[in-house]
C-alpha positions in Angstrom: 84.3 85.8 150.5 84.8 87.7 153.7 83.3 86.8 157.1 81.1 89.9 156.8 79.7 88.6 153.5 78.9 85.2 155.1 77.1 86.9 157.9 75.0 89.0 155.5 74.0 86.0 153.4 72.8 84.1 156.5 71.1 87.1 158.0 67.4 87.1 157.1 65.3 84.7 154.9 64.0 87.8 152.9 67.6 88.8 151.9 68.5 88.5 148.2 70.8 85.6 147.2 73.7 86.3 144.9 71.7 84.8 142.0 68.6 86.9 142.8 70.7 90.1 143.2 72.4 89.5 139.8 68.9 89.4 138.1 67.8 92.6 139.9 71.1 94.4 139.3 70.8 94.0 135.5 67.2 95.2 135.6 68.0 98.3 137.8 71.0 99.2 135.5 68.6 99.1 132.5 65.7 100.9 134.1 67.5 103.4 136.4 66.8 106.9 135.0 69.5 108.5 137.2 72.7 107.7 135.3 74.4 111.0 135.5 75.7 113.1 138.4 77.7 112.1 141.4 78.3 108.3 141.6 76.1 106.5 144.0 77.8 105.3 147.2 75.0 103.4 148.8 74.7 99.6 148.4 71.4 99.1 146.5 71.4 95.4 147.4 71.1 96.4 151.1 68.4 99.0 150.3 66.4 96.3 148.6 67.0 93.8 151.4 65.6 96.3 153.9 62.5 96.9 151.7 61.9 93.2 151.3 62.3 92.7 155.1 59.8 95.4 155.8 57.3 94.0 153.3 57.6 90.4 154.6 57.6 91.1 158.3 55.3 94.1 158.3 57.5 96.1 160.7 57.3 100.0 160.8 60.1 101.9 159.1 61.7 103.0 162.4 61.9 99.4 163.5 64.1 98.2 160.7 67.1 96.3 162.2 70.2 98.4 162.7 72.3 96.2 160.4 70.4 97.7 157.4 71.2 101.2 156.2 69.4 104.0 158.0 65.7 103.7 157.8 65.6 107.3 156.5 67.8 106.4 153.6 65.8 103.2 152.8 62.6 105.2 153.0 64.1 107.9 150.7 64.8 105.3 148.0 61.4 103.7 148.6 59.6 107.0 148.1 61.7 107.8 145.0 61.0 104.4 143.4 57.3 104.7 144.3 56.9 108.1 142.6 58.8 106.9 139.5 56.9 103.6 139.5 60.3 101.9 139.4 59.2 98.8 141.4 56.2 98.4 139.1 58.6 98.3 136.2 60.8 95.8 138.0 57.8 93.5 138.6 57.0 93.8 134.8 60.6 92.8 133.9 60.6 89.9 136.3 57.1 88.7 135.1 58.2 88.8 131.5 61.4 86.8 132.3 59.4 84.2 134.3 56.9 83.7 131.5 59.8 83.1 129.0 61.2 80.6 131.4 57.9 78.8 131.4 58.0 78.7 127.5 55.4 81.5 127.1 55.4 84.9 125.4 56.6 87.8 127.6 53.1 89.4 127.6 49.9 87.4 128.0 46.8 87.3 125.8 44.5 86.3 128.6 44.0 87.7 132.1 41.8 87.6 135.2 40.6 90.6 137.2 39.4 90.7 140.8 39.5 92.9 143.9 40.3 92.4 147.6 39.0 94.7 150.4 41.5 95.2 153.3 41.1 96.9 156.6 42.5 100.4 156.9 44.6 101.9 159.7 44.8 105.5 161.0 47.6 106.1 158.5 45.5 105.1 155.5 42.5 107.4 156.1 43.1 109.1 152.8 41.0 107.5 150.0 39.3 105.1 152.5 35.7 103.9 152.5 33.4 101.2 153.7 32.7 98.1 151.6 29.1 97.2 152.4 29.4 93.7 150.8 32.5 92.6 152.8 31.8 94.8 155.8 35.3 96.2 155.6 36.3 99.8 156.2 39.5 100.6 154.4 40.8 100.3 150.8 40.4 97.9 148.0 43.2 96.3 146.0 42.2 95.7 142.4 44.6 93.4 140.5 44.9 91.8 137.1 46.9 88.6 136.7 47.8 86.4 133.8 46.6 82.8 133.5 49.5 81.5 135.6 48.9 84.0 138.4 51.6 86.5 137.7 50.7 90.1 138.7 50.2 92.4 135.8 48.8 95.6 137.4 47.4 96.7 140.7 45.3 99.8 141.5 44.4 100.7 145.1 41.3 102.8 145.9 38.7 103.4 148.5 36.8 100.2 149.5 33.4 101.8 148.8 34.0 102.0 145.0 32.0 99.4 143.2 34.0 96.8 141.2 32.3 97.5 137.9 33.1 101.2 138.3 36.7 100.8 139.4 37.3 98.3 136.5 37.5 101.1 134.0 40.6 102.6 135.7 42.2 99.3 136.4 41.8 98.1 132.8 43.0 101.5 131.5 46.1 101.1 133.5 46.5 97.6 132.2 46.4 98.6 128.6 48.7 101.5 129.1 51.2 98.8 130.2 50.6 96.2 127.4 48.3 95.7 124.4 48.4 91.9 124.0 45.4 90.9 126.2 42.4 89.8 124.2 40.3 88.2 126.9 39.7 89.0 130.6 37.8 86.7 133.0 35.9 88.3 135.9 33.2 87.5 138.5 29.7 88.8 138.6 30.7 92.1 140.1 31.8 93.1 136.6 28.7 92.1 134.8 26.7 94.7 133.0 26.3 95.3 129.2 27.7 98.9 129.6 31.0 97.8 131.0 31.4 94.8 128.6 30.7 97.0 125.6 33.1 99.7 126.9 36.0 97.2 127.2 35.3 95.8 123.8 35.1 99.2 122.2 38.0 100.8 123.9 40.5 97.9 123.9 39.2 95.3 121.5 39.1 92.9 124.4 36.5 90.5 125.5 35.5 90.8 129.2 33.9 87.4 130.1 31.9 87.0 133.3 32.4 83.5 134.9 29.2 82.6 136.8 28.4 79.9 139.3 26.4 77.0 138.0 22.8 77.2 139.1 21.9 75.0 142.0 25.5 74.8 143.5 25.8 75.6 147.2 28.9 76.4 149.3 32.4 76.6 148.0 32.8 75.9 144.3 36.0 76.2 142.2 35.2 78.4 139.2 37.1 78.2 135.9 39.9 80.8 135.6 38.8 82.8 138.7 40.6 80.5 141.1 43.9 81.8 139.6 43.5 85.3 140.8 42.3 84.0 144.2 45.5 82.0 144.5 47.6 85.1 143.7 45.9 87.0 146.5 46.8 84.1 148.8 50.4 84.2 147.7 50.5 88.0 148.3 48.9 87.6 151.7 52.0 85.8 153.0 53.6 89.3 153.2 52.6 90.7 156.5 52.8 94.3 155.3 49.7 93.5 153.3 47.6 92.2 156.2 46.1 95.6 156.5 46.7 98.9 154.6 49.4 100.7 156.6 50.3 103.2 153.8 49.4 106.9 153.8 49.2 107.1 150.0 47.4 104.6 147.8 50.4 104.6 145.4 52.5 103.3 148.3 50.0 100.6 148.9 50.4 99.6 145.2 54.1 99.6 145.6 53.9 97.1 148.5 51.9 94.7 146.3 54.5 95.0 143.6 57.3 94.3 146.1 55.6 91.2 147.3 54.9 90.0 143.8 58.5 90.7 142.7 60.0 88.8 145.6 57.9 85.8 144.7 58.9 86.0 141.0 62.6 86.1 142.0 62.3 83.0 144.1 60.6 81.2 141.2 63.2 82.4 138.7 66.0 81.1 140.8 64.1 77.9 141.9 64.4 79.1 145.5 60.8 78.4 146.2 59.0 78.1 149.5 56.8 75.0 149.9 53.5 76.7 149.1 55.0 78.0 145.8 56.3 74.5 144.9 52.9 73.1 145.5 51.3 75.7 143.3 53.6 74.9 140.4 
C-alpha cells in the first residue's frame, strides 16, 4: 500500500473502507448499464466517497474538498445515477444482502409506512407546499421500511399532499419493486375504508392502522410504528437531509437512498456507529 493510499483511507469518516468498497464494486459491476464504449478512466470509489461526504456533511457541490474529483464530474455521475435510479437499485441490493445476513428472506412480507415533512429552501420551490398539520412549508418524504427498519422505497412530494392520498403513489412504487409484502402498518393518517379497500384490491395486501389506546396522554410507543420513526432518526444523521436542498424531488429521493445505503454498508461490515449498535 502506498503512502497516498494510507492518506486516502484516513481522510474522512464518510469514506468507504476496502471491505465496503468491495461490496459496492460488485453491485455496480452487476447493475451498471454502461458496459460498452470507451473504458472508464475515473475512479468510481472516489466519486462515491465525494457523494457520501456531501450527503453526510450537507455541504454545497462547489464546496466539495479539492482532494475529491472535480465537483462537476461528481455531479455528472450523481445526476446520471439519479435519472437511472441507480442508487435506489444499490440500496435494494444492500438491503437484500443485509436481511440475508440477519437470517431473513431478501424481500420482506411486512412493512411500515410513514411520512416526514421537511422545510424547503429557495432551491426546492418546485413541488413545494405547506403542511398545515406540522406547520412546515416544503416537501414531504414518504417512506416504507421493513420490520427491522431497512428502507424499501421513498417518494418525495409537496408537503400539502395528504398522507392518505399520497399513499397510493408510494405503495404503487413499492409493489413495482417487490411483490412479497402482505401486511403494511400505518398511523391514523392512512385510515379510511376507501384506501384500505384499494390496497387490498390492487395488491392483495392488508393495510393495518395502528391507533393509540384510548385514554393515553403524551408520548406513547405504538406497536410497529416506532420502527419507521427510528429509521427517520437514523436518516436524520445525514445533514443533507436536515432540509430539502434539492431542485428536483427525484434528487431528494436519491439523497435518502444514499443515506440509507451508507448505513447498510456500515452494518454489513460491522463498522457501526454507536447509535446503530444500540439499535441492534
